[in-house]
BASE-505690 format. One line per 2 residues: number of its first residue (from 0); for each residue x, y, z of C-alpha. Coordinates in steps of 0.02 Angstrom, whole numbers, plus 50000, padded with zeros to 5 digits. Example, Ala and Ser with C-alpha at 12.3 -4.5 7.8 and 13.67 -1.06 7.14 Angstrom:
<pts>
0 = 50615/49775/50390 ~ 50684/49947/50357;
</pts>
This chain:
<pts>
0 = 50000/50000/50000 ~ 50061/50174/49962;
2 = 50028/50342/50042 ~ 50038/50505/49944;
4 = 50125/50647/50035 ~ 50116/50825/49966;
6 = 50156/50990/50052 ~ 50124/51172/50008;
8 = 50302/51208/50069 ~ 50375/51132/49910;
10 = 50332/51166/49728 ~ 50165/51093/49674;
12 = 50170/50952/49546 ~ 50142/51011/49367;
14 = 50088/50846/49295 ~ 50020/50674/49339;
16 = 50137/50643/49486 ~ 50148/50681/49672;
18 = 50287/50762/49772 ~ 50321/50605/49872;
20 = 50255/50431/49902 ~ 50277/50319/50054;
22 = 50285/50133/50016 ~ 50375/49983/50087;
24 = 50462/50079/50226 ~ 50533/50206/50105;
26 = 50491/50383/50051 ~ 50515/50416/49866;
28 = 50532/50602/49828 ~ 50502/50665/49652;
30 = 50641/50761/49568 ~ 50653/50940/49627;
32 = 50710/51091/49529 ~ 50744/51265/49597;
34 = 50566/51331/49604 ~ 50532/51442/49754;
36 = 50364/51376/49817 ~ 50319/51546/49891;
38 = 50332/51638/49724 ~ 50329/51501/49593;
40 = 50486/51580/49518 ~ 50646/51490/49473;
42 = 50799/51529/49579 ~ 50940/51533/49452;
44 = 51056/51672/49511 ~ 51201/51549/49505;
46 = 51224/51361/49523 ~ 51250/51375/49711;
48 = 51084/51467/49738 ~ 50997/51348/49619;
50 = 51064/51195/49710 ~ 51018/51268/49881;
52 = 50838/51296/49825 ~ 50829/51117/49761;
54 = 50894/51055/49929 ~ 50769/51166/50024;
56 = 50628/51091/49922 ~ 50690/50915/49962;
58 = 50705/50962/50146 ~ 50521/51014/50148;
60 = 50468/50851/50066 ~ 50565/50753/50196;
62 = 50495/50859/50339 ~ 50316/50827/50279;
64 = 50348/50645/50325 ~ 50444/50681/50485;
66 = 50612/50643/50404 ~ 50777/50734/50380;
68 = 50927/50721/50265 ~ 50997/50593/50388;
70 = 50860/50473/50329 ~ 50907/50486/50144;
72 = 50981/50324/50078 ~ 50991/50366/49891;
74 = 51006/50526/49790 ~ 50997/50548/49602;
76 = 51072/50709/49536 ~ 51046/50765/49356;
78 = 51147/50911/49288 ~ 51153/51002/49123;
80 = 51341/51035/49131 ~ 51466/50919/49214;
82 = 51585/51066/49230 ~ 51473/51127/49373;
84 = 51507/50967/49472 ~ 51627/51042/49599;
86 = 51515/51190/49638 ~ 51360/51080/49653;
88 = 51453/50955/49761 ~ 51510/51093/49881;
90 = 51329/51144/49914 ~ 51268/50963/49920;
92 = 51399/50927/50054 ~ 51319/51060/50166;
94 = 51168/50945/50185 ~ 51252/50776/50210;
96 = 51386/50716/50330 ~ 51521/50632/50226;
98 = 51527/50479/50342 ~ 51340/50444/50327;
100 = 51300/50519/50156 ~ 51180/50421/50046;
102 = 51223/50323/49891 ~ 51219/50438/49741;
104 = 51243/50459/49556 ~ 51271/50623/49466;
106 = 51231/50616/49281 ~ 51246/50747/49144;
108 = 51089/50760/49037 ~ 51044/50859/48881;
110 = 50903/50958/48961 ~ 50796/50967/49117;
112 = 50620/51035/49151 ~ 50608/51224/49124;
114 = 50788/51214/49060 ~ 50861/51221/49236;
116 = 51039/51167/49275 ~ 51003/51037/49410;
118 = 50869/50916/49470 ~ 50883/50802/49621;
120 = 50772/50660/49682 ~ 50796/50560/49842;
122 = 50739/50401/49928 ~ 50732/50401/50118;
124 = 50711/50261/50244 ~ 50562/50277/50362;
126 = 50607/50222/50538 ~ 50439/50172/50610;
</pts>
């Protein structure tokens, strides 16, 4: 059985999907881009600001289920330019302790929704 979890503190879905789904002791969070949920505008001042907004959106999805970044077991990072890797990684590292960081892949793609530079999705373990 699955439970749909949405929050007004993260960008609303713009298609036939939900922000997150609980199933089998896991929380699956849909990919997040740098939309500020308060304004609906993209945050694209630079890759650091864009990545921080993505992480804030993920943080709100996790919080809606009573979870934190410590509960994340897998992250998928999609970027438009692999040359931004170091800058993205520096911001990403602000949210995860290196010793307990989740498994992750970072993949360069041709394009992302709204032509942003980064999208991240996560899977978190639910400790019930």
